[in-house]
C-alpha positions, -999 to 999 in steps of 0.1 A, spaced: 351 -118 -366 376 -97 -346 368 -95 -310 370 -57 -310 343 -54 -337 312 -37 -324 284 -63 -321 252 -72 -304 258 -100 -279 225 -116 -290 239 -120 -326 269 -142 -318 267 -174 -339 302 -189 -333 315 -182 -368 353 -185 -375 372 -153 -378 379 -159 -416 350 -163 -440 371 -185 -463 373 -210 -435 336 -218 -437 330 -254 -448 323 -256 -485 299 -280 -501 314 -307 -522 315 -292 -557 313 -326 -573 282 -335 -555 251 -328 -575 226 -305 -558 250 -295 -530 241 -261 -515 263 -233 -525 276 -206 -501 274 -171 -514 301 -146 -504 291 -109 -502 315 -81 -496 301 -59 -468 315 -28 -485 301 -37 -519 275 -14 -535 263 -40 -560 228 -56 -556 226 -88 -535 229 -120 -556 200 -144 -558 203 -170 -530 191 -205 -532 159 -213 -513 178 -233 -486 201 -203 -480 171 -180 -476 155 -203 -450 126 -211 -474 110 -245 -465 112 -270 -493 81 -278 -513 65 -312 -508 74 -338 -534 53 -338 -564 40 -372 -575 55 -385 -607 28 -409 -616 3 -400 -643 -23 -422 -627 -18 -405 -593 -20 -371 -609 -53 -380 -625 -68 -390 -592 -51 -367 -567 -36 -339 -588 -70 -322 -592 -66 -306 -558 -31 -316 -549 -41 -315 -512 -38 -352 -501 -15 -380 -514 -7 -415 -504 29 -427 -496 28 -464 -488 4 -467 -459 7 -430 -449 -17 -403 -459 1 -369 -463 -7 -333 -471 13 -300 -472 19 -279 -441 1 -246 -444 29 -228 -425 62 -243 -438 50 -263 -468 66 -295 -454 48 -328 -459 25 -337 -430 13 -371 -419 -24 -374 -416 -41 -393 -387 -74 -400 -403 -91 -415 -372 -83 -382 -353 -90 -359 -383 -55 -343 -375 -24 -337 -396 10 -331 -379 40 -314 -394 73 -330 -386 92 -298 -393 75 -269 -375 51 -288 -352 20 -274 -367 -12 -294 -362 -43 -289 -383 -78 -304 -385 -90 -319 -417 -119 -303 -435 -147 -323 -451 -131 -322 -486 -97 -335 -473 -114 -362 -454 -135 -373 -484 -103 -373 -506 -83 -393 -481 -110 -419 -477 -113 -422 -515 -75 -427 -518 -76 -455 -491 -105 -472 -509 -86 -471 -542 -54 -483 -526 -72 -513 -511 -86 -520 -546 -51 -518 -561 -58 -487 -582 -34 -462 -566 4 -465 -573 25 -464 -542 49 -435 -538 82 -437 -518 80 -420 -484 91 -384 -485 104 -387 -450 132 -412 -440 119 -440 -418 137 -448 -386 142 -484 -397 153 -475 -433 188 -477 -448 216 -472 -422 229 -437 -423 259 -426 -403 258 -393 -386 284 -380 -410 272 -398 -441 255 -378 -469 227 -392 -491 224 -391 -528 205 -363 -546 178 -388 -557 173 -400 -522 171 -364 -510 145 -354 -535 122 -385 -532 126 -395 -496 130 -364 -475 130 -327 -482 162 -309 -472 161 -294 -437 171 -258 -437 197 -247 -412 182 -224 -385 195 -189 -388 208 -174 -356 192 -199 -333 201 -231 -315 190 -262 -334 154 -273 -324 149 -300 -299 145 -335 -315 109 -344 -323 96 -379 -327 60 -387 -333 49 -423 -328 17 -431 -344 0 -464 -338 -31 -465 -360 -54 -494 -359 -70 -500 -393 -98 -525 -390 -86 -548 -419 -48 -548 -414 -45 -549 -376 -22 -526 -357 8 -511 -375 35 -489 -360 50 -461 -380 78 -440 -366 88 -407 -381 121 -395 -368 148 -370 -375 181 -389 -378 202 -358 -370 189 -359 -334 186 -396 -328 206 -395 -296 190 -365 -280 161 -369 -255 126 -368 -270 103 -338 -262 66 -339 -267 53 -314 -294 22 -293 -294 8 -314 -322 13 -346 -301 -4 -330 -271 -34 -319 -293 -36 -353 -309 -35 -372 -276 -62 -349 -261 -85 -355 -291 -78 -392 -289 -90 -393 -253 -120 -372 -262 -129 -394 -292 -126 -425 -270 -149 -409 -244 -176 -398 -267 -194 -414 -296 -198 -403 -332 -231 -386 -325 -215 -366 -296 -186 -355 -318 -209 -344 -346 -232 -325 -321 -202 -307 -307 -189 -298 -341 -224 -285 -351 -225 -264 -319 -190 -250 -326 -201 -240 -361 -233 -223 -350 -231 -185 -353 -228 -166 -320 -259 -145 -327 -281 -176 -331 -268 -191 -298 -276 -158 -281 -311 -158 -295 -318 -193 -283 -303 -186 -248 -325 -155 -243 -356 -173 -255 -350 -200 -229 -343 -174 -202 -375 -154 -209 -395 -186 -209 -382 -196 -174 -388 -161 -161 -424 -162 -174 -430 -196 -157 -416 -183 -124 -438 -151 -125 -471 -170 -129 -484 -179 -95 -501 -211 -108 -516 -224 -140 -550 -209 -149 -573 -236 -164 -601 -213 -175 -580 -190 -197 -598 -186 -230 -578 -180 -262 -599 -171 -293 -590 -164 -329 -605 -132 -341 -607 -121 -378 -603 -85 -368 -570 -71 -381 -550 -54 -354 -516 -43 -365 -503 -42 -329 -511 -79 -323 -515 -93 -358 -501 -127 -366 -507 -141 -401 -539 -121 -406 -556 -131 -373 -554 -117 -339 -548 -137 -307 -567 -121 -279 -574 -131 -243 -612 -130 -239 -623 -127 -202 -660 -125 -194 -676 -115 -161 -686 -152 -157 -649 -162 -154 -646 -144 -120 -656 -163 -89 -661 -131 -69 -681 -100 -78 -664 -73 -98 -663 -37 -85 -690 -13 -96 -682 3 -129 -657 -23 -140 -653 -25 -178 -637 -57 -192 -635 -42 -226 -608 -18 -215 -574 -35 -216 -559 -19 -185 -590 -27 -163 -592 -63 -177 -556 -71 -170 -558 -55 -135 -589 -75 -126 -574 -107 -140 -543 -103 -117 -566 -95 -88 -585 -127 -94 -553 -147 -94 -542 -131 -61 -577 -136 -45 -575 -173 -50 -545 -176 -27 -566 -176 4 -591 -202 -7 -593 -239 -1 -612 -262 -24 -646 -271 -8 -639 -308 -17 -607 -308 4 -608 -333 33 -585 -323 61 -584 -338 96 -576 -303 110 -608 -289 96 -644 -294 107 -670 -311 85 -681 -285 60 -718 -292 66 -713 -286 103 -696 -253 95 -725 -241 73 -750 -250 100 -730 -231 126 -730 -200 103 -768 -202 99 -772 -205 136 -786 -240 136 -755 -260 146 -740 -268 179 -706 -253 170 -701 -217 180 -705 -197 148 -685 -166 158 -654 -176 138 -670 -203 116 -672 -179 85 -634 -178 84 -632 -213 69 -613 -208 36 -636 -234 19 -666 -210 20 -647 -179 12 -664 -172 -21 -699 -176 -7 -692 -153 23 -676 -125 2 -705 -126 -23 -732 -125 4 -716 -98 26 -705 -73 -1 -669 -80 -9 -654 -80 -44 -625 -95 -63 -604 -64 -55 -610 -66 -17 -599 -102 -15 -569 -94 -37 -560 -66 -14 -561 -89 16 -540 -115 -1 -513 -89 -11 -513 -76 25 -507 -110 40 -479 -116 14 -462 -83 25 -466 -90 62 -451 -125 58 -420 -110 43 -416 -86 72 -415 -114 99 -382 -118 116 -364 -151 120 -375 -157 156 -412 -153 146 -419 -117 157 -426 -85 140 -414 -50 150 -433 -17 146 -417 7 121 -433 39 136 -424 59 167 -436 33 193 -417 3 204 -436 -29 212 -427 -62 196 -457 -79 212 -481 -53 197 -464 -56 163 -465 -94 164 -502 -97 175 -513 -70 151 -496 -88 122 -511 -122 132 -547 -108 134 -553 -106 96 -538 -141 91 -562 -156 116 -590 -134 102 -585 -151 68 -586 -186 83 -548 -190 82 -536 -209 113 -506 -229 124 -525 -260 112 -544 -249 81 -536 -226 51 -506 -215 31 -491 -194 59 -489 -222 86 -452 -215 93 -457 -178 95 -485 -181 120 -467 -208 140 -436 -187 144 -456 -157 156 -476 -177 181 -445 -194 194 -428 -161 200 -458 -147 219 -461 -178 241 -424 -179 249 -424 -142 259 -455 -144 281 -448 -139 318 -459 -163 344 -488 -140 355 -501 -138 319 -485 -104 311 -478 -100 274 -465 -64 273 -430 -75 262 -406 -46 257 -435 -22 252 -427 15 256 -448 45 264 -485 40 264 -484 8 243 -485 -16 273 -522 -26 277 -528 -21 240 -502 -47 233 -516 -71 259 -552 -68 247 -542 -75 211 -520 -104 221 -549 -119 241 -572 -116 211 -547 -136 190 -542 -164 215 -580 -168 220 -588 -168 183 -560 -192 175 -572 -216 202 -608 -212 190 -600 -219 154 -578 -249 159 -587 -264 193 -550 -268 200 -548 -275 238 -513 -261 239 -528 -226 235 -555 -230 261 -534 -221 292 -516 -191 276 -549 -177 264 -566 -182 297 -537 -166 316 -538 -136 292 -575 -132 300 -569 -134 337 -544 -106 335 -570 -84 318 -595 -91 345 -570 -81 372 -558 -50 354 -594 -35 353 -596 -1 371 -622 8 397 -643 28 373 -646 -3 351 -621 8 324 -586 1 315 -556 24 309 -521 22 296 -509 2 326 -526 -24 349 -545 -12 379 -526 -5 411 -542 4 444 -522 36 447 -532 47 412 -558 74 407 -558 70 369 -591 64 351 -598 42 321 -601 54 285 -624 42 257 -596 34 233 -579 9 257 -612 -4 269 -622 -14 233 -592 -38 229 -598 -55 263 -635 -60 256 -627 -75 222 -603 -99 239 -629 -109 265 -655 -115 237 -630 -138 219 -624 -156 251 -662 -162 256 -664 -176 220 -635 -199 228 -653 -210 260 -627 -197 283 -635 -184 318 -645 -148 318 -662 -133 350 -696 -117 341 -688 -89 366 -659 -78 343 -684 -70 315 -708 -53 340 -681 -30 353 -670 -22 317 -706 -12 309 -705 12 339 -674 28 325 -690 34 291 -719 51 308 -695 77 321 -681 86 286 -713 86 265 -732 117 255 -764 128 271 -785 108 246 -762 78 247 -754 78 210 -719 92 210 -687 85 231 -657 104 244 -622 93 251 -624 98 288 -650 112 312 -655 149 309 -643 152 273 -665 158 243 -675 129 220 -656 121 188 -665 100 158 -635 76 164 -645 69 200 -682 67 190 -675 39 166 -655 20 192 -681 26 219 -710 14 197 -692 -18 189 -685 -25 225 -722 -19 233 -732 -44 206 -710 -71 221 -723 -63 256 -760 -69 247 -774 -38 231 -797 -46 201 -811 -28 171 -841 -18 191 -820 5 212 -823 41 198 -788 50 209 -774 24 185 -795 37 156 -787 74 163 -750 67 166 -748 47 133 -768 73 114 -746 101 127 -714 83 115 -730 75 81 -741 111 75 -710 130 86 -681 106 88 -680 83 58 -645 71 50 -625 88 23 -590 84 8 -574 102 37 -592 80 62 -582 73 98 -574 36 98 -581 32 135 -616 47 131 -622 27 99 -613 -6 117 -639 -1 145 -666 16 124 -666 -11 97 -673 -38 123 -701 -17 138 -718 -10 105 -714 -47 94 -733 -58 125 -759 -31 120 -766 -41 84 -792 -27 60 -788 3 38 -764 20 62 -740 -9 59 -742 -9 21 -734 28 20 -705 25 44 -692 -6 27 -690 10 -8 -671 40 5 -648 19 27 -639 -6 -1 -630 22 -25 -609 41 0 -588 11 12 -584 -6 -22 -573 27 -38 -548 36 -10 -530 3 -9 -494 5 -23 -494 -11 -58 -457 -12 -67 -422 -13 -52 -409 -32 -22 -439 -22 -1 -465 -34 -26 -495 -48 -6 -490 -25 24 -507 7 36 -491 39 47 -504 55 79 -525 87 73 -510 106 103 -522 113 138 -519 84 162 -515 60 133 -480 74 128 -469 57 161 -476 22 147 -462 28 112 -467 6 82 -471 -27 101 -499 -13 121 -517 4 92 -514 -27 70 -527 -51 97 -557 -30 106 -565 -23 69 -564 -60 61 -586 -69 91 -611 -42 79 -613 -58 44 -619 -92 60 -651 -79 77 -672 -101 54 -661 -133 71 -639 -123 101 -669 -120 125 -704 -131 118 -730 -103 121 -746 -103 155 -782 -92 145 -788 -114 115 -781 -149 102 -765 -160 69 -779 -190 51 -753 -211 32 -773 -243 30 
């Protein structure tokens, strides 16, 4: 081709400049390829070209044996040449050697590798079986063996040899010759021993061997087959053949089952499943209905008034509440070295034992009995359990809590949060929240000052509130567990309260100073007197004069008939301060025979029953006062209080189990404050034993 002829540099094949100089096939040689010459300026149709000239791959050799055609020619997919099983390449139609133990066939020409299907495998094994029996005629190999007749690089074979031994290899059009390929197969038939068969291309004997894709796949599968057994291979094939939609269904069923197991808190043994003949299209399975039958007898605790188990929504809500309420109990048969003998606990509650009974009713082993006797329900216990669960999640890593309202005081937040845990009998030695309580107590003790002050980082008016609440927690934890490590911190906290008392017998936001002219207030006094009462129950040292001076302060803030109380001297009485003042009087020795107690309780019952917009601070103190008072007034108050608190608890979302403040001073404490006091209020049935009556659990 002339050098000045326009061309694409990618189409240069190295042809000579004259077409008649192309090498011609030997005309005398039978079957030699012909070269067709076409004038580029000719308008005539192109002549028919031989298959080799068109780059068409040769067809595989057809067996010339009638017997072979009878056995193999039905499908024509597999034939036997000597010891080699062969089939046709699906891409180039060249013969492919079959490696039966790998279930792979490799093409020597184009490098294609295929997997045998079940029909080809069955046919191949049948041929091998017939060969071993001497029934299959042997065909000459369609591919020249490397150790066959010597062929020089320039020597041409006869047409017969070309047709029966090896198909003609088409010359690549416009590309460099392919790299030499040699596949060495070393099968190991069980009966014959190892045999080595080499399939080679003589035209590239001297060039370096390059691994083909078919070889790589075969070697990988050989390693896989050696590593796994027949069952594993069949299992993997079955999985590969499984439809994608079926795999998805199985996966999601397993996932839903696991999620269901994680959601259930624990297994319920008394769940009753019954088959009902009633046809219900919504839940019908094969003509019967599977229903969950829950009777009132299945609940350990009383159900709320008006509960209807025939209503699906109520039945499910009560069932969930029953599951939550069980979290705070301990089996009465449990033997724990950290817990007192159960018979001694019951004697203490009835007032006949030597153990102080003030906190004895908090024992989780008698929870069901106390709630039943004192007026609680399944819903009240569930509300307490959910509140403790929420509070536990709000604890920080160092053991403290922080208020989420407008006031800053980590000591107040931590002590308030710990109070309902201790009220439910959960200590650092007993219960499911041992780590929670232990972390909180540790933080309080570590942040107590040498003089007993526990007002850590308290701002505004929160100082003595925080100290009184912290002292209550330390005294109760010491009383419940007898842990001597808490004795000194609790005593030091009580000593600080004694020294902080004002001259008028009250307490205020800060400890007393000689240059201070401030007077005490009933709100702060209530928390200090509750701490002193807890200290007396724990048998810590409390001067009797401290109680006497506190009584003198209460005299200055009570009404003219002594039944109502004000915040400070000179102010008018309120229902909130009256509830706190009456409770303090009960702990300081007043009895039901005192008319001031009766008049005050009846006034609160008649005009200030709790509602759904209740003042949580007021409800906390009034509930304790009514519980100690007992009788019909307590039943009336208890019914209103239970409904208000259970209804107002958050049921869903991240704050489920908590309470939102109702406004006023409650806003300063926020959700931690409101939840802690609400939970303590619902623990009234066992948090403190009633002062004026005994409970018989024998």
